[in-house]
C-alpha positions as CSV (number, residue, x, y, z in Angstrom):
1,M,-14.4,-14.1,20.8
2,L,-15.2,-10.4,20.4
3,D,-14.8,-9.8,24.2
4,E,-11.5,-11.7,24.2
5,G,-10.1,-9.6,21.3
6,L,-9.7,-12.6,19.1
7,I,-11.9,-11.3,16.3
8,E,-13.0,-7.9,15.1
9,I,-16.0,-7.1,12.9
10,V,-15.3,-4.6,10.1
11,A,-16.9,-3.5,6.8
12,V,-14.8,-3.7,3.7
13,V,-15.6,-1.0,1.1
14,D,-15.2,-1.8,-2.6
15,P,-12.5,0.7,-3.7
16,K,-14.5,1.5,-6.9
17,V,-17.3,2.9,-4.7
18,A,-14.7,5.4,-3.3
19,G,-13.6,6.4,-6.8
20,A,-10.5,4.2,-6.9
21,S,-10.3,2.3,-10.2
22,I,-6.6,1.3,-10.1
23,S,-5.0,-1.0,-7.5
24,A,-1.2,-1.2,-7.5
25,F,1.4,-2.8,-5.3
26,L,4.5,-0.7,-4.9
27,T,7.8,-2.0,-3.7
28,L,10.1,0.7,-2.4
29,M,13.9,0.4,-2.2
30,V,14.9,2.7,0.6
31,G,18.3,3.6,1.9
32,L,19.0,1.7,5.1
33,G,18.5,3.7,8.2
34,D,15.7,5.7,6.5
35,V,13.1,2.9,6.2
36,E,11.1,3.8,9.4
37,A,11.0,7.5,8.5
38,V,9.8,6.8,4.9
39,A,7.1,4.4,6.3
40,R,5.9,7.0,8.8
41,S,5.7,9.7,6.0
42,L,3.5,7.4,3.9
43,H,1.4,5.9,6.6
44,D,-1.5,8.5,6.5
45,R,-1.7,8.9,2.8
46,E,-5.2,8.1,1.5
47,E,-3.8,6.1,-1.4
48,V,-2.0,3.7,0.9
49,R,-4.3,0.9,2.2
50,Y,-1.6,-1.5,3.3
51,L,2.0,-0.7,4.3
52,S,4.6,-3.1,5.6
53,L,8.4,-3.3,6.1
54,I,9.8,-6.3,4.2
55,I,13.1,-8.1,3.8
56,G,13.8,-9.0,0.2
57,R,14.0,-7.1,-3.0
58,G,12.9,-3.9,-1.3
59,Q,12.3,-2.5,2.2
60,I,8.7,-1.3,2.0
61,L,5.6,-2.9,0.3
62,M,2.4,-1.0,-0.2
63,E,-1.0,-1.7,-1.6
64,T,-2.3,1.5,-3.1
65,F,-5.5,2.7,-4.8
66,F,-5.8,5.5,-7.4
67,R,-8.6,7.2,-9.3
68,D,-6.8,6.9,-12.6
69,H,-3.3,6.6,-14.2
70,D,-2.7,10.3,-13.8
71,H,-3.3,10.0,-10.0
72,L,-0.8,7.1,-9.8
73,L,1.8,9.0,-11.9
74,S,1.4,12.0,-9.7
75,F,1.8,9.9,-6.5
76,Q,5.1,8.6,-7.9
77,E,6.5,11.7,-9.5
78,D,5.2,14.4,-7.1
79,L,5.6,12.5,-3.8
80,L,7.8,9.5,-4.0
81,A,10.4,11.1,-6.3
82,T,10.8,13.9,-3.9
83,M,12.0,11.6,-1.1
84,P,15.8,11.2,-1.6
85,S,15.8,8.1,0.6
86,I,13.7,6.2,-1.9
87,T,16.2,4.9,-4.5
88,R,13.8,2.8,-6.7
89,V,10.1,2.0,-7.0
90,E,8.7,-1.1,-8.6
91,T,5.0,-0.9,-9.5
92,A,2.7,-3.8,-10.2
93,I,-0.7,-2.8,-11.4
94,V,-3.5,-5.3,-10.5
95,V,-5.5,-6.3,-13.6
96,R,-7.6,-9.0,-12.0
97,V,-8.1,-10.5,-8.6
98,H,-8.5,-14.2,-8.4
99,K,-8.7,-14.6,-4.7
100,L,-9.4,-12.2,-1.8
101,S,-9.9,-13.9,1.5
102,Y,-10.3,-12.7,5.1
103,E,-10.9,-16.2,6.4
104,W,-8.7,-17.6,9.2
105,E,-9.2,-20.8,11.2
106,I,-9.1,-20.4,14.9
């Protein structure tokens, strides 16, 4: 299955080991026509671990990790707030994970 490209073996690091104590999902409302540009500008940020374009309440959904609340606040105020295409940010801070699964039936 490895040779056929059906599976990939990866190690998953606990974010706390890397100094990240806060996990948050950020939903970004972005002006239409600017979604791809905003996604590209956030793609390589170390805080962003998952980034997708969505159809729904917002246009971009990110899973992010931060050292502390000040780091999260700085990310929003010093980075996101400077992007005029982003019209709103909804933040959901993760307080407890009940399920995290990488299992898929093939």
